[in-house]
C-alpha positions in Angstrom: -13.8 -1.4 2.4 -13.4 1.1 0.1 -14.3 0.2 -4.0 -13.4 1.8 -7.3 -15.3 1.5 -10.6 -12.0 1.5 -12.0 -11.0 -1.5 -10.5 -13.6 -3.5 -10.7 -14.4 -6.4 -13.0 -16.2 -9.7 -12.5 -13.0 -11.5 -12.8 -11.4 -9.4 -10.2 -12.0 -8.2 -6.1 -10.6 -5.8 -5.1 -10.8 -3.4 -1.7 -9.2 -1.0 0.7 -9.3 -2.1 4.1 -9.8 0.8 7.2 -9.1 -0.2 10.8 -12.8 -1.7 11.5 -14.4 -4.5 11.9 -12.0 -6.7 12.9 -11.1 -8.3 16.2 -7.8 -7.1 18.2 -8.1 -5.2 21.2 -6.5 -2.0 22.2 -4.5 0.3 20.4 -4.9 -1.9 17.7 -8.6 -2.1 17.6 -10.0 -3.7 15.4 -9.6 -4.9 11.7 -5.1 -5.1 12.4 -3.9 -7.3 9.8 -0.4 -6.8 10.5 1.4 -10.2 11.0 4.4 -8.2 11.8 2.6 -6.0 14.5 2.8 -7.7 18.5 -1.0 -8.1 18.4 -1.8 -11.4 19.2 -1.3 -13.6 15.8 -4.1 -15.9 16.2 -6.2 -12.8 16.3 -4.3 -11.3 13.2 -4.7 -14.5 11.2 -8.8 -13.8 12.3 -8.9 -10.9 10.8 -7.1 -11.6 7.8 -10.2 -14.3 7.7 -12.6 -11.2 8.0 -10.5 -9.5 4.6 -10.5 -12.9 2.9 -14.5 -13.5 3.1 -14.9 -10.0 1.6 -13.2 -11.0 -0.8 -14.6 -14.4 -1.6 -11.8 -16.2 -0.3 -10.0 -17.7 2.4 -7.2 -16.6 4.5 -4.7 -19.0 3.3 -5.0 -17.4 0.1 -3.8 -13.9 1.1 -0.7 -13.2 0.0 1.3 -10.6 1.9 4.8 -9.7 2.1 7.7 -8.8 4.9 7.8 -5.3 3.4 11.1 -3.6 3.8 10.5 -0.3 1.7 12.7 -1.6 -1.0 12.1 -1.1 -5.0 12.1 -5.2 -5.4 8.9 -6.9 -6.7 8.1 -10.9 -7.6 5.5 -12.8 -9.4 3.6 -14.8 -7.4 2.6 -18.1 -8.6 1.5 -19.8 -5.3 0.9 -18.6 -1.3 3.4 -19.1 1.3 3.2 -19.5 4.8 2.8 -16.7 7.3 6.6 -17.0 8.4 8.4 -17.5 5.3 7.3 -14.3 3.8 9.9 -12.6 1.3 11.5 -8.9 1.7 10.2 -7.4 -1.2 7.6 -4.4 -1.5 5.4 -5.3 -5.0 3.7 -8.2 -5.7 1.8 -9.5 -9.3 0.3 -12.2 -10.8 -2.1 -13.7 -13.2 -3.5 -17.4 -10.9 -6.8 -16.6 -10.1 -7.7 -17.7 -6.3 -4.0 -15.7 -4.6 -5.4 -12.4 -2.8 -2.7 -10.0 -3.5 -2.8 -7.5 0.0 -0.3 -4.7 1.2 -0.1 -3.7 4.9 0.2 -0.1 5.6 0.2 2.8 8.4 0.5 5.9 6.3 2.5 4.5 3.4 0.9 4.6 0.5 -1.0 1.2 -1.0 -1.7 1.2 -3.9 -3.4 -1.4 -6.1 -2.9 -2.4 -10.0 -4.9 -4.3 -12.8 -5.3 -5.0 -16.3 -8.5 -6.5 -16.9 -7.7 -7.0 -20.6 -4.7 -9.2 -19.9 -6.2 -11.0 -16.3 -2.8 -9.6 -14.5 -3.0 -7.5 -11.0 -0.7 -6.9 -8.6 0.1 -4.3 -5.7 3.1 -1.7 -3.7 4.1 -1.1 -0.5 5.3 2.7 -1.0 6.5 4.3 1.6 8.7 7.4 0.7 12.2 5.3 0.0 9.9 2.8 -2.2 8.3 5.6 -3.6 11.4 7.7 -4.4 13.6 4.4 -5.3 10.9 2.8 -7.4 8.5 0.7 -6.0 5.7 1.8 -9.0 8.0 1.3 -11.4 9.0 -2.1 -10.9 5.7 -3.9 -10.1 4.8 -2.5 -13.3 7.0 -4.1 -15.1 6.7 -7.0 -13.4 3.0 -6.9 -14.8 4.9 -6.7 -18.3 6.2 -9.5 -18.1 3.1 -11.6 -17.4 1.2 -10.1 -20.7 0.3 -6.3 -18.8 0.3 -3.1 -21.1 1.1 -0.1 -19.4 -1.1 1.7 -21.1 -4.2 -0.7 -20.1 -2.8 -0.8 -16.4 -5.6 0.7 -13.6 -3.2 2.0 -10.5 -5.2 3.0 -7.5 -3.7 5.0 -4.3 -5.3 4.3 -1.2 -5.2 5.8 1.9 -2.4 7.6 2.8 -0.9 9.9 4.8 -1.2 13.7 3.7 0.9 16.7 3.0 -0.6 18.6 5.5 0.2 15.4 8.5 4.2 14.6 6.9 6.5 16.9 8.7 10.0 16.0 7.3 13.8 17.0 8.1 16.5 18.2 6.2 18.0 15.2 5.7 15.2 13.8 3.7 14.3 17.0 1.8 18.1 16.8 0.8 17.8 12.8 -0.8 14.7 14.3 -2.9 16.6 17.0 -4.4 19.6 15.1 -5.1 17.8 12.7 -6.8 16.2 15.5 -9.0 15.9 18.9 -8.4 12.3 19.0 -9.8 11.5 17.2 -6.3 11.6 20.8 -4.7 7.7 21.0 -5.7 6.7 18.4 -3.1 7.9 19.9 -0.7 6.8 23.2 1.2 8.5 25.7 4.1 7.3 24.0 7.6 6.9 26.3 11.0 9.9 24.2 12.0 13.3 25.9 11.0 14.8 23.5 7.9 12.3 21.2 8.1 9.1 20.8 5.8 5.8 19.1 4.7 6.3 16.3 1.9 3.3 15.4 -0.8 3.8 11.6 -0.8 0.4 10.8 -3.0 1.6 13.4 -5.4 4.8 12.1 -5.6 3.5 8.5 -6.3 0.8 9.3 -8.9 3.3 11.7 -10.5 5.8 9.0 -11.1 3.2 6.4 -12.1 2.1 9.0 -14.9 5.1 9.7 -15.6 6.1 6.0 -16.9 3.3 5.9 -18.5 0.3 3.8 -16.4 -2.7 4.3 -18.0 -5.6 5.3 -15.4 -3.9 6.5 -12.2 -6.5 7.2 -9.3 -6.1 8.7 -5.8 -8.3 8.5 -3.1 -7.4 11.4 -1.2 -7.6 10.1 1.7 -5.3 10.4 5.1 -3.9 8.0 7.5 -3.0 10.5 10.3 -5.8 12.9 10.6 -9.1 9.8 9.8 -7.5 8.4 14.0 -10.8 6.7 13.5 -10.5 5.5 10.2 -7.4 3.7 9.9 -3.8 2.8 11.4 -1.2 5.7 11.5 2.4 4.5 12.8 2.8 9.0 12.3 0.1 9.8 14.8 1.0 6.2 17.1 4.6 7.5 17.4 3.0 11.4 18.3 0.8 9.2 21.1 4.0 7.6 22.3 2.3 4.2 21.6 4.5 1.6 22.0 2.9 -0.3 18.7 0.6 0.4 16.0 -1.9 -1.7 13.3 -1.8 -2.1 10.2 -4.9 -1.9 7.7 -4.5 -4.1 4.2 -5.4 -3.3 1.0 -6.1 -6.3 -1.1 -6.7 -7.7 -4.8 -7.5 -10.8 -6.4 -8.5 -13.0 -9.7 -11.8 -14.8 -9.0 
């Protein structure tokens, strides 16, 4: 579990968890927290209990969503059953005891906190959510609960790096059509008409432009750190049938 001083507070617990320290086996070894993976469901729940305990809670307090790469965020006031997860990619709350979690395996996990207002949030930011504004949507929801943009701390956890993220021409064109300035996040790949995309830089710059007070990028690559993190792209390249998901979580204690 990785923690950041900027998010720490007597009334806030958080952590960016990796793939170590759980109960899963094989390609899911070992702290797979993805309910949507092909891993054994009871084992995944046991892994989530490990996470909850580290943050001072129990597994039923962990709230995760059915992530669909959207730009939709919601205010959470109570937990839900595993099979009743809403299809959104951002959550915020001011209710103590709820553990907000985002699941990733290359996409960007972002944890948010306004310590003065007592409001927290999280985003699952893949390229599509990053482009359409999932972090913006999450901050707007935090403001509905009394957060102030300049007081918010946002931390981007382990994410696939530019050196490992090759994309095709259609991907590149989507970003250029959105804004010609987005060219700065791409460099040409060795393959013709392909580029290397800097998702962490795109996300952190977007949050900066939105006026978030403090933004931190942990700078860890999920693809290259095979022993530490799950990676969808690495699993695909290895022709594995599935992949685990690590969790980033935050709670008001």
